[in-house]
C-alpha positions as CSV (number, residue, x, y, z in Angstrom):
1,M,127.2,80.2,104.1
2,L,128.4,79.5,107.7
3,L,128.0,75.7,107.2
4,L,130.2,75.8,104.1
5,L,132.7,78.1,105.8
6,F,133.1,75.9,108.9
7,D,133.2,72.8,106.7
8,R,136.1,74.3,104.7
9,K,137.9,75.4,107.9
10,A,137.6,71.9,109.3
11,Y,139.5,70.5,106.3
12,N,142.0,73.4,106.2
13,F,143.1,72.9,109.8
14,R,142.9,69.1,109.8
15,G,146.4,67.8,110.9
16,D,147.4,71.3,112.2
17,T,148.9,70.6,115.6
18,S,149.2,74.3,116.6
19,D,147.0,75.8,119.2
20,L,145.0,77.6,116.5
21,G,144.6,74.4,114.6
22,F,143.5,72.6,117.8
23,W,140.7,74.9,118.4
24,M,139.7,75.5,114.8
25,V,139.3,71.8,114.1
26,R,137.1,71.3,117.1
27,I,135.0,74.4,116.7
28,S,134.6,73.9,112.9
29,N,133.5,70.3,113.2
30,F,131.1,71.1,116.1
31,M,129.6,74.0,114.1
32,V,129.2,71.8,111.0
33,F,127.1,69.3,113.0
34,T,125.2,72.1,114.8
35,L,124.4,74.1,111.6
36,T,123.2,71.0,109.8
37,L,120.7,70.5,112.6
38,A,119.9,74.2,112.6
39,I,119.1,74.1,108.8
40,I,116.7,71.1,109.3
41,F,115.2,72.8,112.3
42,F,114.5,76.0,110.4
43,F,113.1,74.0,107.5
44,T,110.7,72.4,109.9
45,L,109.8,75.8,111.2
46,Y,109.3,77.1,107.7
47,L,107.1,74.1,106.9
48,T,105.0,74.8,110.0
49,D,104.5,78.5,108.9
50,L,103.6,77.4,105.4
51,L,100.9,75.0,106.6
52,V,99.5,77.4,109.1
53,H,99.3,80.4,106.8
54,E,98.6,78.7,103.4
55,G,97.5,75.2,104.4
56,G,94.7,76.2,106.7
57,Y,96.1,74.6,109.9
58,E,95.2,76.4,113.1
59,K,97.9,74.5,115.2
60,T,101.2,73.0,114.5
61,P,100.8,69.3,113.3
62,F,101.9,66.8,116.0
63,R,104.6,65.2,113.8
64,L,106.3,68.6,113.3
65,K,106.2,69.2,117.1
66,L,108.0,65.8,117.3
67,S,110.5,67.0,114.8
68,Y,111.3,70.0,117.1
69,I,111.8,67.7,120.1
70,L,114.1,65.4,118.0
71,C,116.1,68.5,116.9
72,G,116.5,69.4,120.6
73,L,117.6,65.9,121.5
74,A,120.0,65.8,118.6
75,L,121.6,69.0,119.8
76,I,122.0,67.7,123.4
77,M,123.6,64.5,122.1
78,L,126.0,66.5,120.0
79,I,127.0,68.6,123.0
80,I,127.5,65.4,125.0
81,S,129.6,64.0,122.2
82,Q,132.0,66.9,122.5
83,F,132.9,65.8,126.0
84,T,132.6,62.0,125.6
85,G,133.7,61.4,122.0
86,L,130.5,59.6,121.3
87,Y,130.4,60.6,117.6
88,Y,134.0,61.4,116.7
89,T,137.4,62.0,118.3
90,F,140.7,63.6,117.3
91,D,144.0,61.8,117.2
92,E,147.5,63.0,118.2
93,M,147.9,64.6,114.8
94,N,144.7,66.7,115.3
95,C,142.8,64.7,112.7
96,Y,139.1,64.0,112.8
97,K,138.1,60.3,113.4
98,R,134.7,58.7,113.4
99,T,133.7,56.4,116.3
100,N,131.5,53.4,116.3
101,W,128.5,55.5,117.4
102,F,129.0,58.0,114.5
103,A,125.8,56.8,112.6
104,V,123.6,57.9,115.6
105,C,124.3,61.5,114.7
106,Y,122.8,60.9,111.2
107,L,119.8,59.0,112.7
108,F,118.2,62.1,114.2
109,P,118.2,64.2,110.9
110,L,116.9,61.2,109.0
111,I,114.0,60.7,111.3
112,I,113.2,64.4,111.3
113,L,113.2,64.5,107.5
114,V,111.0,61.4,107.3
115,L,108.5,63.0,109.7
116,D,108.6,66.3,107.7
117,M,108.2,64.4,104.4
118,S,105.1,62.5,105.7
119,V,103.5,65.8,106.6
120,I,104.3,67.2,103.2
121,L,102.9,64.3,101.4
122,E,99.7,64.5,103.4
123,N,99.3,68.2,102.7
124,I,100.8,68.3,99.2
125,K,97.7,70.0,97.6
126,R,97.6,72.7,100.3
127,V,100.6,74.5,98.9
128,G,101.5,75.8,95.5
129,K,103.0,73.7,92.7
130,L,106.4,75.3,92.9
131,M,106.7,74.7,96.6
132,R,105.6,71.1,96.3
133,A,108.7,70.1,94.3
134,S,111.2,72.1,96.5
135,L,109.7,70.7,99.8
136,L,109.9,67.1,98.6
137,L,113.4,67.5,97.2
138,F,114.5,69.1,100.6
139,T,113.4,65.9,102.4
140,I,114.4,63.2,100.0
141,V,117.8,64.4,98.6
142,P,119.4,65.1,102.1
143,M,118.3,61.6,103.3
144,I,120.1,60.0,100.3
145,A,123.1,62.2,100.8
146,S,123.2,61.4,104.5
147,I,123.2,57.7,103.9
148,L,126.0,58.0,101.3
149,Q,127.9,60.3,103.7
150,I,128.1,57.4,106.2
151,F,130.1,55.4,103.7
152,T,132.2,58.2,102.3
153,Y,134.8,60.4,104.0
154,G,136.4,63.6,102.7
155,V,133.5,64.7,100.5
156,S,130.8,66.8,102.3
157,L,127.8,65.4,100.4
158,T,125.3,66.3,103.1
159,N,126.5,69.8,103.6
160,I,126.7,70.6,99.9
161,T,123.2,69.1,99.3
162,L,121.7,71.0,102.2
163,V,123.1,74.3,101.0
164,G,122.0,73.8,97.4
165,L,118.5,72.8,98.5
166,V,118.3,75.8,100.8
167,V,119.1,78.1,97.9
168,L,116.6,76.2,95.7
169,L,114.0,76.4,98.3
170,Y,114.6,80.1,98.8
171,I,114.3,80.8,95.0
172,F,111.1,78.7,94.7
173,S,109.7,80.4,97.8
174,L,110.3,83.8,96.1
175,L,108.7,82.6,92.9
176,D,105.8,81.3,94.8
177,T,105.5,84.5,96.8
178,N,105.6,86.5,93.6
179,K,102.9,84.3,92.1
180,M,100.9,84.7,95.3
181,I,101.3,88.5,95.1
182,E,100.3,88.4,91.4
183,R,97.2,86.4,92.3
184,T,96.4,88.7,95.1
185,N,96.8,91.8,92.9
186,K,94.8,90.2,90.1
187,L,92.1,89.3,92.7
188,E,92.1,92.8,94.0
189,L,91.9,94.2,90.4
190,D,89.1,91.7,89.6
191,I,87.3,92.7,92.8
192,A,87.8,96.4,91.9
193,H,86.7,95.8,88.3
194,Q,83.7,93.8,89.5
195,E,82.8,96.5,92.0
196,Q,83.1,99.0,89.1
197,K,80.9,96.9,86.9
198,N,78.4,96.5,89.8
199,M,78.4,100.2,90.3
200,H,77.9,100.8,86.6
201,K,75.2,98.2,86.5
202,L,73.5,99.8,89.6
203,F,73.8,103.2,87.9
204,E,72.3,101.8,84.7
205,Q,69.5,100.0,86.5
206,T,68.7,103.1,88.6
207,A,68.7,105.3,85.5
208,T,66.5,102.8,83.6
209,A,64.1,102.5,86.6
210,L,63.9,106.3,86.7
211,A,63.3,106.5,83.0
212,N,60.6,103.8,83.2
213,A,59.0,105.8,86.0
214,I,59.0,108.9,83.8
215,D,57.5,107.0,80.9
216,A,54.9,105.4,83.1
217,K,53.4,108.9,83.8
218,D,52.4,109.0,80.1
219,K,50.5,106.0,78.9
220,Y,51.4,106.9,75.3
221,T,55.2,107.0,75.7
222,H,56.0,103.5,77.1
223,G,59.7,102.8,76.3
224,H,60.2,106.3,74.9
225,S,63.3,107.1,76.9
226,R,65.0,103.8,76.2
227,R,64.4,104.1,72.5
228,V,65.7,107.7,72.4
229,A,68.8,106.4,74.2
230,K,69.3,103.7,71.6
231,Y,68.8,106.0,68.7
232,S,71.1,108.6,70.2
233,V,73.9,106.1,70.6
234,K,73.5,105.0,67.0
235,I,73.8,108.7,65.8
236,A,76.8,109.2,68.1
237,R,78.6,106.1,66.8
238,S,77.9,107.0,63.2
239,A,79.4,110.5,64.0
240,G,82.6,108.7,65.0
241,M,82.4,109.5,68.7
242,K,84.4,107.4,71.3
243,E,82.7,104.7,73.3
244,K,82.9,106.7,76.5
245,E,81.1,109.6,74.8
246,C,78.5,107.2,73.4
247,E,77.9,105.9,76.9
248,E,77.5,109.4,78.3
249,I,75.0,110.2,75.5
250,Y,73.1,107.0,76.2
251,F,72.5,107.9,79.9
252,A,71.8,111.6,79.1
253,A,69.2,110.5,76.6
254,L,67.8,107.9,78.9
255,L,67.1,110.7,81.5
256,H,66.3,113.5,79.1
257,D,62.6,113.7,80.2
258,V,63.2,113.4,83.9
259,G,61.7,116.9,84.4
260,K,58.3,115.5,83.5
261,I,58.2,114.2,87.0
262,G,57.3,117.7,88.0
263,I,54.4,118.0,85.5
264,K,50.9,117.1,86.4
265,D,49.6,113.8,85.1
266,S,46.4,115.5,83.9
267,I,48.5,117.6,81.5
268,I,50.8,114.9,80.3
269,N,47.9,112.4,79.6
270,K,45.4,115.0,78.3
271,E,43.8,113.8,75.1
272,G,43.5,116.5,72.5
273,K,45.2,119.9,72.1
274,L,46.8,121.6,75.2
275,T,45.8,125.1,76.2
276,D,48.5,127.8,76.1
277,E,48.8,127.5,79.9
278,E,49.2,123.7,79.8
279,Y,51.7,123.9,77.0
280,G,53.7,126.5,79.1
281,A,53.7,124.0,82.0
282,I,55.1,121.3,79.6
283,K,57.8,123.6,78.5
284,T,59.2,123.9,82.0
285,H,60.2,120.2,82.1
286,P,63.7,120.8,80.7
287,V,64.5,123.3,83.5
288,I,63.1,120.9,86.1
289,G,65.1,118.1,84.7
290,M,68.3,120.2,84.8
291,Q,67.6,121.1,88.4
292,I,67.1,117.4,89.4
293,L,70.2,116.1,87.5
294,S,72.6,118.9,88.3
295,S,73.1,117.5,91.8
296,I,74.9,114.5,90.2
297,S,78.2,116.5,90.0
298,Q,80.2,113.5,88.8
299,S,78.1,113.3,85.6
300,P,77.4,116.8,84.5
301,Y,76.4,115.6,81.0
302,L,73.1,114.3,82.4
303,S,71.8,117.7,83.2
304,I,73.0,119.1,79.8
305,G,70.9,116.5,77.9
306,A,67.8,117.2,80.0
307,H,68.2,121.0,79.8
308,Y,68.8,121.6,76.1
309,H,67.1,118.8,74.2
310,H,64.2,121.0,73.1
311,E,66.5,123.7,71.6
312,R,66.2,124.2,67.8
313,Y,69.1,124.7,65.5
314,D,67.6,127.9,64.2
315,G,67.3,129.3,67.7
316,H,63.5,129.0,68.0
317,G,63.5,126.3,70.7
318,Y,63.3,126.4,74.4
319,P,64.1,127.1,77.3
320,A,67.2,129.2,76.5
321,G,66.7,129.8,72.7
322,L,70.2,128.7,71.9
323,K,71.2,128.6,68.2
324,G,73.4,126.4,66.1
325,E,76.6,125.0,67.7
326,D,75.9,127.0,70.9
327,I,73.7,124.0,71.7
328,P,75.8,121.3,73.3
329,D,76.4,118.2,71.0
330,I,74.7,115.9,73.4
331,A,71.5,118.0,73.3
332,R,71.6,118.3,69.5
333,I,71.9,114.5,69.1
334,I,69.1,113.8,71.7
335,A,66.9,116.4,69.9
336,V,67.1,114.4,66.7
337,A,66.5,111.0,68.4
338,D,63.7,112.4,70.5
339,A,61.9,113.9,67.5
340,Y,62.3,110.7,65.5
341,D,60.8,108.6,68.3
342,A,58.0,111.1,68.9
343,M,57.0,110.9,65.3
344,T,57.2,107.1,65.0
345,S,55.3,106.4,68.3
346,K,51.6,106.5,69.0
347,R,50.3,109.6,70.7
348,S,47.0,110.5,72.3
349,Y,46.1,112.6,69.3
350,R,47.5,110.5,66.4
351,D,48.9,107.1,65.3
352,P,52.6,106.6,64.5
353,I,53.7,108.5,61.5
354,P,55.1,106.2,58.8
355,Q,58.9,106.1,58.6
356,Q,59.1,107.5,55.1
357,L,57.0,110.5,56.1
358,V,59.2,110.9,59.1
359,R,62.2,110.9,56.9
360,E,60.6,113.6,54.8
361,E,60.1,115.8,57.9
362,F,63.8,115.4,58.7
363,V,64.7,116.5,55.1
364,K,62.6,119.6,55.6
365,G,63.9,120.3,59.1
366,L,67.7,120.1,58.4
367,G,69.3,123.4,59.4
368,T,66.1,124.7,61.0
369,Q,64.8,122.3,63.6
370,F,67.7,119.9,63.5
371,D,71.5,120.1,63.4
372,P,72.3,119.4,59.7
373,N,75.1,116.8,60.5
374,Y,73.2,114.8,63.0
375,G,70.0,115.1,61.0
376,K,71.7,113.7,58.0
377,I,73.0,110.8,60.1
378,M,69.5,110.1,61.1
379,L,68.4,110.1,57.5
380,H,71.2,107.6,56.7
381,L,70.0,105.4,59.6
382,I,66.5,105.5,58.2
383,D,67.8,104.5,54.8
384,L,69.7,101.5,56.4
385,D,66.6,100.5,58.3
386,S,64.9,98.9,55.3
387,E,62.6,96.8,57.4
388,Y,61.5,99.6,59.8
389,M,62.9,98.1,63.0
390,M,63.4,101.5,64.6
391,R,60.0,102.1,65.9
392,E,57.8,101.8,69.0
393,S,57.1,98.1,68.6
394,E,60.9,97.4,68.6
395,D,61.1,96.9,72.4
396,A,58.2,94.4,72.5
397,S,59.4,92.2,69.7
398,E,63.1,92.8,69.4
399,G,64.9,89.5,68.6
400,E,61.6,87.5,68.9
401,A,59.4,85.8,66.4
402,I,55.8,86.7,65.8
403,G,53.8,85.8,68.9
404,T,50.8,83.5,69.0
405,L,47.8,84.7,67.0
406,L,44.4,83.8,68.5
407,C,42.2,84.4,65.4
408,G,38.5,84.8,65.8
409,P,36.4,86.4,63.1
410,Y,38.2,86.5,59.8
411,R,41.1,89.1,59.7
412,T,40.4,90.6,63.1
413,T,43.7,89.3,64.4
414,R,46.8,89.7,62.2
415,S,50.6,90.1,62.4
416,D,52.6,93.1,61.3
417,G,53.8,92.8,57.7
418,I,56.9,90.9,56.7
419,L,58.8,92.8,54.0
420,L,59.3,90.7,50.8
421,N,62.2,91.5,48.4
422,N,64.6,89.5,46.3
423,G,65.8,87.6,49.4
424,I,63.9,84.4,50.2
425,V,61.9,84.6,53.4
426,H,61.2,81.3,55.2
427,I,58.2,81.2,57.6
428,H,57.3,78.2,59.7
429,L,54.1,78.0,61.8
430,T,51.6,75.6,63.3
431,C,47.8,76.0,63.0
432,Q,45.0,74.4,65.1
433,M,41.3,75.1,64.8
434,T,39.5,76.4,67.8
435,D,36.3,74.9,69.2
436,E,34.4,76.4,66.2
437,R,35.6,73.9,63.6
438,N,34.9,74.6,60.0
439,E,36.7,74.0,56.7
440,E,37.4,77.8,56.4
441,N,39.1,78.0,59.8
442,I,42.7,78.0,58.4
443,P,45.6,80.5,58.2
444,S,45.6,83.1,55.5
445,F,48.4,85.3,54.1
446,V,47.7,88.8,53.0
447,L,50.0,90.6,50.5
448,F,49.8,94.4,50.7
449,D,51.6,97.7,50.8
450,S,51.3,100.6,53.3
451,L,53.5,103.2,54.7
452,D,53.7,101.6,58.1
453,G,53.9,98.0,56.9
454,R,50.6,97.0,58.6
455,M,47.2,96.0,57.5
456,H,44.4,98.6,57.8
457,D,40.6,98.4,57.5
458,S,39.3,101.9,58.0
459,E,39.1,104.1,54.9
460,R,40.8,107.0,56.6
461,K,43.9,104.9,57.5
462,R,44.0,103.3,54.1
463,R,44.0,106.7,52.5
464,D,46.5,108.3,54.8
465,L,48.9,105.4,54.8
466,L,48.5,104.7,51.1
467,Y,47.3,101.2,51.8
468,H,47.1,98.9,48.8
469,E,46.1,95.2,49.0
470,Y,47.3,92.9,46.4
471,A,45.8,89.5,47.3
472,T,44.9,87.0,50.1
473,I,46.3,83.5,49.8
474,H,44.6,80.9,52.0
475,A,46.4,77.9,53.3
476,D,44.2,75.6,51.2
477,G,45.5,77.2,48.0
478,I,42.5,79.5,47.3
479,V,43.5,83.0,46.3
480,E,41.4,86.2,46.6
481,K,42.5,88.7,44.0
482,A,42.5,92.4,44.9
483,G,44.8,95.0,43.2
484,V,47.0,92.9,41.0
485,R,47.4,92.4,37.2
486,N,47.4,88.6,37.1
487,I,47.7,85.5,39.4
488,R,48.8,82.0,38.6
489,T,48.3,79.1,41.1
490,K,49.6,75.5,41.1
491,T,48.8,72.8,43.6
492,N,50.6,69.4,44.1
493,E,49.0,66.9,46.5
494,T,50.7,64.2,48.5
495,A,48.3,62.8,51.0
496,G,45.6,65.1,49.6
497,A,43.1,67.7,50.5
498,A,40.7,65.2,52.2
499,A,43.3,64.0,54.7
500,E,44.3,67.7,55.4
501,K,40.7,68.6,56.1
502,K,40.1,65.7,58.4
503,T,43.2,66.4,60.4
504,M,42.3,70.0,60.8
505,L,38.7,69.3,61.8
506,R,39.9,66.9,64.5
507,G,41.6,69.9,66.1
508,E,45.1,68.6,65.5
509,K,48.1,70.9,64.9
510,V,49.3,71.1,61.4
511,D,52.8,72.4,60.5
512,F,53.0,74.9,57.5
513,D,56.2,76.0,55.8
514,I,56.0,79.1,53.6
515,E,58.6,80.6,51.2
516,A,58.0,84.1,50.0
517,M,59.9,86.5,47.7
518,R,59.4,89.4,45.3
519,Y,61.4,90.4,42.3
520,K,60.5,93.7,40.7
521,D,56.8,93.5,39.8
522,H,56.3,89.8,40.5
523,A,55.9,88.0,43.8
524,L,56.1,84.2,44.6
525,V,54.6,82.4,47.6
526,R,55.0,78.7,48.2
527,I,52.9,77.0,51.0
528,S,53.5,73.4,52.0
529,N,52.6,70.9,54.7
530,R,52.7,67.1,54.8
531,F,49.5,66.9,52.7
532,R,49.8,69.5,49.9
533,F,52.0,72.0,48.2
534,H,50.7,75.3,46.7
535,E,52.6,77.8,44.5
536,V,51.2,81.3,43.8
537,I,52.7,83.7,41.4
538,I,51.4,87.3,41.5
539,A,51.9,90.0,38.9
540,L,52.0,93.2,41.0
541,P,50.6,96.5,39.6
542,D,54.1,98.0,39.5
543,S,57.7,97.5,40.7
544,T,57.8,100.5,42.9
545,R,55.4,99.8,45.8
546,F,56.6,97.6,48.7
547,C,55.2,94.2,49.2
548,Y,54.4,92.9,52.8
549,L,53.1,89.6,53.9
550,A,50.9,89.4,57.0
551,L,49.6,86.3,58.8
552,T,45.9,86.2,59.7
553,G,43.1,83.6,59.8
554,K,39.6,82.7,61.0
555,D,38.7,80.8,64.3
556,C,42.2,79.2,64.5
557,I,45.3,79.4,66.6
558,I,48.5,80.3,64.7
559,D,51.5,79.4,66.9
560,D,55.2,78.5,66.8
561,V,55.9,81.2,64.2
562,E,59.5,81.4,63.0
563,V,60.6,83.9,60.4
564,S,64.1,83.6,59.0
565,K,66.1,85.1,56.1
566,T,69.0,82.9,55.0
567,G,70.6,85.5,52.7
568,E,69.5,83.6,49.6
569,T,68.6,86.0,46.8
570,I,66.9,85.6,43.5
571,G,67.5,87.2,40.1
572,N,65.7,87.9,36.9
573,G,63.9,84.8,35.6
574,Y,63.6,83.0,39.0
575,I,59.9,84.0,39.1
576,P,58.2,83.1,35.8
577,R,56.7,86.3,34.3
578,I,52.9,86.2,33.9
579,A,52.4,89.9,32.9
580,E,54.2,92.4,30.8
581,E,56.8,94.6,32.5
582,I,55.6,98.1,33.1
583,T,58.0,100.8,31.8
584,Y,58.2,104.6,31.8
585,I,61.3,104.9,29.7
586,D,60.1,104.1,26.2
587,S,61.0,107.6,25.0
588,P,64.1,108.1,22.8
589,Q,67.4,107.8,24.5
590,G,70.4,110.1,24.4
591,D,74.1,109.2,24.5
592,I,73.6,106.4,27.0
593,P,70.5,104.2,27.7
594,N,67.5,105.5,29.7
595,V,67.1,104.1,33.2
596,Q,64.0,103.4,35.3
597,V,64.7,103.3,39.0
598,D,61.7,101.5,40.7
599,G,63.1,101.6,44.2
600,W,65.9,103.2,46.2
601,R,68.9,102.9,43.8
602,S,67.5,99.7,42.4
603,E,69.0,100.6,39.0
604,S,71.8,103.0,37.7
605,S,72.8,104.4,34.4
606,E,76.0,103.5,32.7
607,G,79.1,105.1,34.2
608,V,80.7,108.1,32.5
609,E,84.3,109.0,33.1
610,L,84.6,112.4,34.7
611,T,86.5,115.3,33.1
612,D,86.8,118.9,34.2
613,G,83.9,121.0,32.9
614,M,81.8,118.0,31.9
615,R,78.0,118.4,31.8
616,I,75.3,115.7,32.0
617,S,71.8,116.8,31.0
618,F,68.7,114.6,31.3
619,H,65.0,114.5,31.7
620,S,63.6,113.2,35.0
621,M,60.1,112.2,36.0
622,S,59.1,110.7,39.3
623,L,56.9,107.5,38.9
624,P,53.2,107.5,39.5
625,T,53.7,105.9,42.9
626,A,56.3,108.4,44.1
627,R,55.1,110.4,47.1
628,L,58.1,111.7,49.0
629,V,60.6,114.5,48.4
630,W,63.6,112.2,47.7
631,H,61.7,110.3,45.0
632,C,64.0,112.1,42.6
633,P,67.3,111.6,40.7
634,F,70.6,111.1,42.4
635,A,74.2,111.6,41.1
636,V,76.8,109.1,42.1
637,I,80.6,109.7,42.0
638,Y,82.6,106.5,42.2
639,T,85.7,104.7,41.0
640,S,86.0,101.1,39.8
641,S,88.4,99.1,37.7
642,D,85.8,98.4,35.0
643,G,84.0,101.7,35.2
644,Q,80.8,100.0,36.2
645,V,78.6,100.8,39.2
646,N,79.2,98.1,41.8
647,G,81.9,96.8,39.5
648,K,85.4,95.5,40.3
649,D,87.2,97.4,43.1
650,Y,84.2,99.7,43.5
651,R,84.5,102.7,45.8
652,E,81.7,105.1,46.2
653,L,82.8,108.6,47.1
654,T,79.6,110.5,47.3
655,V,75.9,110.5,46.5
656,V,74.1,113.8,45.8
657,R,70.3,113.6,45.8
658,L,68.6,116.4,43.9
659,D,66.3,117.2,46.9
660,G,69.5,118.7,48.4
661,E,70.8,115.7,50.4
662,G,74.3,114.5,50.3
663,W,76.2,111.7,52.1
664,E,79.8,110.8,52.5
665,E,80.1,107.2,51.4
666,D,83.8,106.7,51.6
667,D,86.1,107.1,54.7
668,L,88.7,108.8,52.4
669,A,86.3,111.4,51.1
670,D,85.0,114.6,52.7
671,N,81.7,115.7,51.4
672,H,79.8,119.0,51.9
673,V,76.5,120.0,50.2
674,L,75.3,123.6,50.1
675,V,71.6,124.0,49.2
676,N,69.9,127.3,48.6
677,K,66.2,127.8,47.9
678,L,65.6,130.0,44.8
679,D,62.8,132.5,44.4
680,S,61.0,129.9,42.3
681,F,60.9,127.4,45.3
682,T,57.6,127.7,47.1
683,N,57.2,124.6,49.2
684,W,58.0,120.9,49.3
685,N,54.6,119.9,48.0
686,D,55.2,122.0,44.9
687,F,58.7,120.4,44.6
688,K,57.1,117.0,44.5
689,A,54.4,118.1,42.0
690,Q,57.1,119.6,39.7
691,N,59.2,116.4,39.9
692,K,56.2,114.2,39.1
693,A,55.3,116.4,36.1
694,G,58.8,116.0,34.7
695,Q,61.9,118.3,34.7
696,D,64.9,118.8,32.7
697,C,68.2,119.0,34.6
698,E,71.9,119.6,33.9
699,L,74.8,118.7,36.2
700,L,78.1,120.6,35.9
701,F,81.3,118.8,37.1
702,R,84.5,120.5,38.1
703,L,87.8,118.7,39.0
704,N,90.7,120.4,40.7
705,K,93.5,118.5,42.5
706,G,91.4,115.9,44.4
707,Q,88.3,118.2,44.7
708,I,85.1,117.3,42.9
709,D,82.5,120.1,42.5
710,I,78.9,119.3,41.3
711,S,76.4,122.1,40.8
712,T,72.9,122.2,39.4
713,E,69.5,123.7,39.8
714,F,66.4,121.5,40.2
715,C,62.8,122.3,41.0
716,G,63.7,125.6,42.7
717,L,66.8,124.4,44.6
718,S,70.3,125.5,43.9
719,I,72.6,122.6,44.8
720,H,76.4,122.7,45.1
721,S,78.3,119.7,46.3
722,V,82.0,119.7,47.1
723,T,83.9,116.4,47.7
724,N,87.6,116.3,48.7
725,V,89.4,112.9,48.1
726,T,92.4,112.4,50.4
727,D,94.1,109.7,48.3
728,A,95.0,109.3,44.7
729,V,92.2,107.9,42.5
730,P,93.1,106.7,39.0
731,K,89.8,107.4,37.3
732,L,86.5,108.9,38.5
733,Y,83.1,108.1,37.1
734,A,79.6,109.6,37.4
735,A,76.3,107.7,37.1
736,L,72.7,108.6,37.5
737,T,70.3,106.7,39.8
738,G,67.6,107.7,42.3
739,D,64.4,106.5,43.9
740,Q,61.1,105.9,42.0
741,C,62.0,108.0,39.0
742,A,62.5,107.6,35.2
743,I,65.6,109.2,33.8
744,T,65.6,109.7,30.0
745,N,67.4,111.6,27.2
746,I,70.8,111.5,29.0
747,R,73.3,113.7,27.1
748,I,77.1,114.0,27.9
749,K,78.8,117.3,27.0
750,R,82.5,117.7,27.3
């Protein structure tokens, strides 16, 4: 500002011969030359500061020190010029005149700018991108302007250029500073976020280590705390809880058994039944856990989970005997997850309970042992867990293929079962004979059914787990028939059996690829290697049992096992039928065709448009293989453009199972089921027996302004379902389905 001001005054008073003009011309011109040097000096000073604070220099670079010296010399020469007229003089009209030495005054700034520019170029990467451009412009443009200024007069090129570049430098410096502040703030936020993540990770690792220490006290509960934490989070998420609440529930569940630290190992690991005194000691662990965790004041939810996870919904739990919703939500969720893992894990006094039987226990315990809402969510999670991944072995094999099988005597080593359905399962493995080499030392594939999806040899386990073996298929194409109706095999050879046998007997590894699938009452297994191809079709005894495939063998090493499911599915006719279809619905039909439901909702009746007061009557009988309380009919309420179940624009509003269960299937529907046990209800075993013997049933439907009421009585249960739909639905339909049941003589009354 001062430079431009004095430059303007020098021109304004040029030729003014008054005393004021005399002094103003001389002072203004002197200040113009002085301020030009000052701007260059302060630029050099700024450059020094930039290199020291951002460029990493500990001392001022020598060339910049030289610039300071030249600035000082230039100022001295300028002062001398004032008294000697070295650079310029004034004539008798008080006009500014250059002298022959005028160019010398420009030489000093040019040299200084060249020195500064050399330093900038050498350290160009030490400063930000914005500053690089402004610094270079500040050194290059004034040099050009100064050279032009020597040959021009009357136009202040140097002064205008300097002022413009100072403004530009100032703006770029502010922008660079803002960016630096943003980077610093981001860095601080990143550091704070990382510290928070580290603290969270440390908390998680500490909690996990503590949980592992708790589980380590009991040799039968390895991984129990982590599994309960996982199941609890699944329940919480399904209940619509926020992520923060889910995280709190996870850690509360992870540490729910911390009080067991205070229980003697001899009691925890005792095999067999506990005495009343020992059981009393076990019952103190919730209080001990609460006392341990209550000191963590910033996470009070931890002590809540530990304190109340053994309370029962009916008030018969411990330690406080709380009832219903007086029990905190966290504890009610953990109680459900804890009971599920306890039943599906091995204990000193029993093997894991099969998942379907666990589900039945939850059905029986809704509203008594378990919170009805969270218990129903667990039932739904069990239904979704079609391959029984939620169990004790989950932690050991989660995300991994079947491990190496070191097979000795025939069938002593075997894998867990791989569930077969209408999706094609691909299995790859390698096999190598051990030192005991024999033609029989090859892999085998056992097809079977059991409640826990595993092979069993003892008669007791076969009986308790309803074990049924269909057949054993050996890798050489030989099939051992067990409980099936028919088997058809086909073999295609490429290099042939002899070459395969020689390769195996030499102890070489042989790759096998298996495709396996099942559609209703037929299964198909294809086995191939570079020598031969085998195809085995098996007619199963029925369509209702599950079909698992397990790997086993004799004196061989089965390795590199990979199991994959690509999502490919098969339909009717893919597997050639080699036995007649088994049916239980040959009886006369009513208004719509009879329906046989071999598996969970595998078939449905025709849809019937709902009207107010409509009744649907039918006869139901659970199939011979049915063994659980929900092997019974279901009523489905839905809407679709074509009126078909799973048809166009299908939306399912609710499913009411006639064992009293209900589930809200649609986000826009609110479903409640009220179940009362009538005087005719004795127990669930009688319920299953009556259902298997066959029962007549009638459903009454009421429609009223978006509310759908369904009421019925079935095998001693009075069931009333109320579904409220929050949006407009053009047409509502009802259909009958179920699990392992035959539904006949369906009549529609309007």
